[in-house]
Structure formats: C-alpha cells, structure tokens
N, C-alpha and C positions, 0 to 999 in steps of 0.2 A: 686465885693467888693467895698464898699464905701470908698472914701478918703476925709479926712477933714484936714483943716489947724489947727495947734495947737492953733492959735488965736480964731478960731471958737469954739474949745473945751473949751477954757477958758471962752468965752463969753456965750456959749450956752450948757454948760455941761449937764444940766438937759434934754434938748431936744435930744442931741446926745445919752445920755444913754437910754432915752425912746425908740428911734428908734432902738438902739442896742437890747434892751430887746424884742421889738415887732418883729423885722425882723430876729433876730438871725444871723445876717450877720456881720462878722468882719469889723472893721473900721480901715483903715490905717491912722495914724496921720503923717502929714508932717510938717517939720520945715525948713524954707528957701528953699522950693522946694524939700527937700530930705526926704525919709522915716525916721521916728523917732521911732514910736511905733505902735503896734496893740492893739486895744481894742476888747476884745471878751467877750461874755456873760459867766456867771459863769458855766453853764451847759457844754458849749463847752470847756471851760478851764479844767474842771474836767475830761471830757472824754479824752482830749489830754494828761493829766497827767497820766491817767490810761493806755493809749496806750503806752506812753513812758516808764512807769515802766515795762510793759510786754515786750517791745522790749529790754530793758536793761537786764531783766532776761534771755531772749533768748540768748542775746549776751554773758552773763556770762556763760550760759550752753554750748554754742558752744566753748568758750575758754577753759572751763574745759575739754571738750571732746578732743580738740586738744592737751591739755597738759597731757592727759592720766589720769585725775582725775575723774574716773568713778567708780560706784559701781553696783553690781548686782541688778536686779529687786527685789529680795527677801530682800536684805539688805535695799533697799530704802523703801519697805513696812514696815519693822521693825522700821526704823527711823520715818516714817510718823505716825505710830501707837503711838509712844512715844509722839509726839507732840499733837496728838488728844485726849489723855487721860487726 
C-alpha cells in the first residue's frame, strides 16, 4: 500500500488521484507522521460497502436466530412472494 503525506495530497492531488485510479491500490494519508485517512478508488469503495451490508445482514440474521425470532421455510417463501409481486 502506498503512503502519502497530507501535504503531498494537497499539492499533487491530481497526480495522487491518477495513480489511485490507474493502480487501484489504496493510499494511506498521514498527518504529522500518523495515519489520517485512506483513499480508495470508487469501485473498491462500492465493493467494500456491499460486503459490509452483507455482513451486517448476516449478523442481524444470527441475532434473530439466537433470540428465537425465526419462521418456517414455507412462511418465508410466502413473505418473499408478497415482496416480489
């Protein structure tokens, strides 16, 4: 992963963004020698958000099972059919 100073980003934003777009490699931005932010290309960011949404859905499902909030497969199919119509 590439690391850039925040001052480099300020002075050469166009070049940093071009390299980010070309290489598809996240860039760690540092301020005063400490990590401050990550720059990622749009495609990578959107994939991460989709993965996060999926993981959150799985976590909600596991919690529902642990709490006993479950329904039969047949009831689930009926509910899904209502949404798909």
